[in-house]
C-alpha beads as a LAMMPS data file, in Angstrom:
LAMMPS data file: protein, C-alpha beads

162 atoms
161 bonds

1 atom types
1 bond types

-500.0 500.0 xlo xhi
-500.0 500.0 ylo yhi
-500.0 500.0 zlo zhi

Masses

1 110.0

Atoms # bond

1 1 1 160.647 -339.527 230.094
2 1 1 161.018 -342.926 228.326
3 1 1 164.929 -342.540 227.690
4 1 1 166.872 -339.876 226.374
5 1 1 166.479 -341.247 222.993
6 1 1 162.452 -341.078 222.409
7 1 1 161.046 -338.482 225.206
8 1 1 157.179 -339.947 224.089
9 1 1 155.120 -342.984 222.258
10 1 1 151.470 -343.445 221.231
11 1 1 149.170 -345.116 219.308
12 1 1 147.303 -342.906 216.918
13 1 1 145.247 -343.480 213.664
14 1 1 146.263 -341.706 210.678
15 1 1 144.117 -340.955 207.768
16 1 1 144.941 -341.826 204.137
17 1 1 147.078 -338.986 202.337
18 1 1 149.639 -338.549 199.355
19 1 1 153.224 -337.444 199.208
20 1 1 155.028 -336.843 196.106
21 1 1 158.770 -337.541 197.262
22 1 1 162.001 -338.592 195.588
23 1 1 162.865 -342.129 196.334
24 1 1 166.077 -344.088 196.587
25 1 1 166.586 -348.118 197.462
26 1 1 168.623 -349.162 200.089
27 1 1 168.949 -351.497 202.547
28 1 1 169.228 -351.756 206.672
29 1 1 172.590 -353.000 207.724
30 1 1 174.548 -350.329 205.552
31 1 1 171.755 -347.692 206.471
32 1 1 172.945 -348.648 210.775
33 1 1 176.343 -348.305 209.966
34 1 1 176.036 -344.650 209.320
35 1 1 177.908 -345.164 205.679
36 1 1 174.341 -345.554 203.814
37 1 1 173.226 -343.338 200.817
38 1 1 170.495 -341.700 203.309
39 1 1 172.318 -338.398 204.430
40 1 1 173.357 -338.206 200.947
41 1 1 169.922 -338.620 199.968
42 1 1 168.960 -335.671 201.926
43 1 1 171.845 -333.462 200.708
44 1 1 171.029 -334.209 197.120
45 1 1 167.593 -333.111 197.781
46 1 1 168.371 -329.570 199.369
47 1 1 170.915 -328.962 197.077
48 1 1 168.720 -329.338 194.079
49 1 1 166.272 -327.693 195.739
50 1 1 163.634 -330.930 194.773
51 1 1 160.988 -329.349 196.814
52 1 1 160.598 -326.902 194.626
53 1 1 159.513 -329.247 191.763
54 1 1 156.641 -330.720 193.676
55 1 1 153.256 -329.115 192.615
56 1 1 149.898 -329.050 194.922
57 1 1 151.919 -329.028 198.453
58 1 1 149.411 -329.020 201.237
59 1 1 152.151 -327.618 203.750
60 1 1 155.676 -327.142 204.284
61 1 1 155.992 -330.633 206.212
62 1 1 159.511 -332.652 205.496
63 1 1 158.297 -336.532 205.219
64 1 1 160.868 -339.152 204.954
65 1 1 159.351 -342.386 203.766
66 1 1 159.993 -346.060 204.465
67 1 1 158.364 -348.382 202.406
68 1 1 158.252 -351.300 199.787
69 1 1 160.133 -353.464 202.370
70 1 1 162.335 -356.757 200.995
71 1 1 162.322 -359.867 203.285
72 1 1 165.964 -360.557 202.857
73 1 1 168.878 -360.907 204.532
74 1 1 169.630 -357.010 204.083
75 1 1 165.990 -356.258 204.456
76 1 1 166.187 -353.995 201.466
77 1 1 163.770 -351.074 201.323
78 1 1 162.849 -347.587 199.604
79 1 1 163.592 -344.155 201.335
80 1 1 161.977 -341.268 200.133
81 1 1 161.787 -337.410 200.846
82 1 1 158.926 -335.790 200.054
83 1 1 155.618 -333.500 200.888
84 1 1 152.229 -334.140 201.557
85 1 1 150.202 -333.019 198.259
86 1 1 146.597 -332.462 196.807
87 1 1 145.738 -334.799 194.007
88 1 1 146.678 -333.997 190.804
89 1 1 150.026 -332.703 190.695
90 1 1 152.413 -333.334 187.621
91 1 1 155.537 -335.361 188.658
92 1 1 158.705 -334.384 187.778
93 1 1 161.607 -335.586 187.204
94 1 1 162.206 -338.996 189.073
95 1 1 159.227 -338.287 191.190
96 1 1 157.026 -340.654 192.848
97 1 1 154.040 -341.057 194.517
98 1 1 153.314 -342.837 197.464
99 1 1 149.784 -343.212 199.675
100 1 1 150.143 -343.090 203.259
101 1 1 147.774 -345.898 203.906
102 1 1 144.947 -345.310 206.620
103 1 1 145.398 -347.144 209.937
104 1 1 147.592 -347.263 213.067
105 1 1 150.797 -345.881 213.727
106 1 1 153.134 -346.053 216.557
107 1 1 154.104 -342.376 216.689
108 1 1 158.201 -342.318 218.670
109 1 1 158.578 -338.574 219.412
110 1 1 162.524 -337.612 219.380
111 1 1 164.348 -335.656 222.247
112 1 1 165.002 -332.274 220.732
113 1 1 168.797 -331.512 219.510
114 1 1 170.052 -332.001 216.001
115 1 1 168.281 -334.139 213.604
116 1 1 170.827 -336.294 212.051
117 1 1 171.731 -337.377 215.515
118 1 1 168.189 -337.705 217.479
119 1 1 166.310 -339.655 214.533
120 1 1 169.257 -341.809 214.296
121 1 1 169.294 -342.543 218.236
122 1 1 165.267 -343.250 218.115
123 1 1 165.334 -345.265 215.402
124 1 1 167.634 -347.858 217.268
125 1 1 165.107 -347.395 220.269
126 1 1 162.450 -348.513 217.610
127 1 1 164.113 -351.365 216.327
128 1 1 164.619 -352.726 220.054
129 1 1 161.101 -352.112 220.563
130 1 1 160.669 -354.069 217.245
131 1 1 161.750 -357.031 218.748
132 1 1 159.181 -357.496 221.472
133 1 1 156.284 -355.623 219.637
134 1 1 154.272 -356.122 216.258
135 1 1 155.998 -353.477 213.707
136 1 1 153.762 -353.964 210.558
137 1 1 156.509 -353.009 207.632
138 1 1 153.970 -351.363 205.169
139 1 1 154.960 -347.762 205.543
140 1 1 156.515 -345.676 208.202
141 1 1 157.180 -342.189 207.889
142 1 1 159.124 -339.281 209.253
143 1 1 157.718 -336.009 209.844
144 1 1 159.674 -332.831 209.750
145 1 1 157.578 -329.677 210.489
146 1 1 158.003 -326.713 212.501
147 1 1 159.881 -328.249 215.579
148 1 1 162.315 -328.728 212.195
149 1 1 163.101 -325.083 211.472
150 1 1 166.548 -325.381 213.344
151 1 1 168.280 -328.882 212.211
152 1 1 170.740 -328.484 215.283
153 1 1 167.623 -327.691 217.579
154 1 1 165.003 -330.190 216.635
155 1 1 162.027 -332.830 217.199
156 1 1 161.243 -335.235 214.959
157 1 1 158.044 -337.156 215.254
158 1 1 158.654 -340.834 213.624
159 1 1 155.583 -342.942 212.836
160 1 1 155.786 -346.629 212.631
161 1 1 152.936 -348.835 211.098
162 1 1 151.631 -351.439 213.249

Bonds

1 1 1 2
2 1 2 3
3 1 3 4
4 1 4 5
5 1 5 6
6 1 6 7
7 1 7 8
8 1 8 9
9 1 9 10
10 1 10 11
11 1 11 12
12 1 12 13
13 1 13 14
14 1 14 15
15 1 15 16
16 1 16 17
17 1 17 18
18 1 18 19
19 1 19 20
20 1 20 21
21 1 21 22
22 1 22 23
23 1 23 24
24 1 24 25
25 1 25 26
26 1 26 27
27 1 27 28
28 1 28 29
29 1 29 30
30 1 30 31
31 1 31 32
32 1 32 33
33 1 33 34
34 1 34 35
35 1 35 36
36 1 36 37
37 1 37 38
38 1 38 39
39 1 39 40
40 1 40 41
41 1 41 42
42 1 42 43
43 1 43 44
44 1 44 45
45 1 45 46
46 1 46 47
47 1 47 48
48 1 48 49
49 1 49 50
50 1 50 51
51 1 51 52
52 1 52 53
53 1 53 54
54 1 54 55
55 1 55 56
56 1 56 57
57 1 57 58
58 1 58 59
59 1 59 60
60 1 60 61
61 1 61 62
62 1 62 63
63 1 63 64
64 1 64 65
65 1 65 66
66 1 66 67
67 1 67 68
68 1 68 69
69 1 69 70
70 1 70 71
71 1 71 72
72 1 72 73
73 1 73 74
74 1 74 75
75 1 75 76
76 1 76 77
77 1 77 78
78 1 78 79
79 1 79 80
80 1 80 81
81 1 81 82
82 1 82 83
83 1 83 84
84 1 84 85
85 1 85 86
86 1 86 87
87 1 87 88
88 1 88 89
89 1 89 90
90 1 90 91
91 1 91 92
92 1 92 93
93 1 93 94
94 1 94 95
95 1 95 96
96 1 96 97
97 1 97 98
98 1 98 99
99 1 99 100
100 1 100 101
101 1 101 102
102 1 102 103
103 1 103 104
104 1 104 105
105 1 105 106
106 1 106 107
107 1 107 108
108 1 108 109
109 1 109 110
110 1 110 111
111 1 111 112
112 1 112 113
113 1 113 114
114 1 114 115
115 1 115 116
116 1 116 117
117 1 117 118
118 1 118 119
119 1 119 120
120 1 120 121
121 1 121 122
122 1 122 123
123 1 123 124
124 1 124 125
125 1 125 126
126 1 126 127
127 1 127 128
128 1 128 129
129 1 129 130
130 1 130 131
131 1 131 132
132 1 132 133
133 1 133 134
134 1 134 135
135 1 135 136
136 1 136 137
137 1 137 138
138 1 138 139
139 1 139 140
140 1 140 141
141 1 141 142
142 1 142 143
143 1 143 144
144 1 144 145
145 1 145 146
146 1 146 147
147 1 147 148
148 1 148 149
149 1 149 150
150 1 150 151
151 1 151 152
152 1 152 153
153 1 153 154
154 1 154 155
155 1 155 156
156 1 156 157
157 1 157 158
158 1 158 159
159 1 159 160
160 1 160 161
161 1 161 162
């Protein structure tokens, strides 16, 4: 075991795919404090049943995307929640299409526990890892699959572009 925060990490090659999601704009310092927009965005996504408005879903896996990084003092970025889709679907409301580029990603697998806790802890580990390793800041994403059916007993894979 690497730590109590991340149980494994490995490099994988990802083929290009498309995610349709609902984006917000935020920044790293506010999200690191725990008072950011991301937790509220998750609540809105589920309360408004936005997943039901995404056409041509490939499967039931939820993606949380981090992209469009702006290298300023705050490190602004776009965060989106969505699903992998087949091409040609209609975009509704404030939804956008995001292309996950083909490339190499470092995949960090979280410990098992409450998703809101294990993901935050894993990102703290990743920020420390990134101080000594190359992080491309193209697009990073969290994959919430069948291991996340119970949000209190979840394990998440975090893909960081390298």
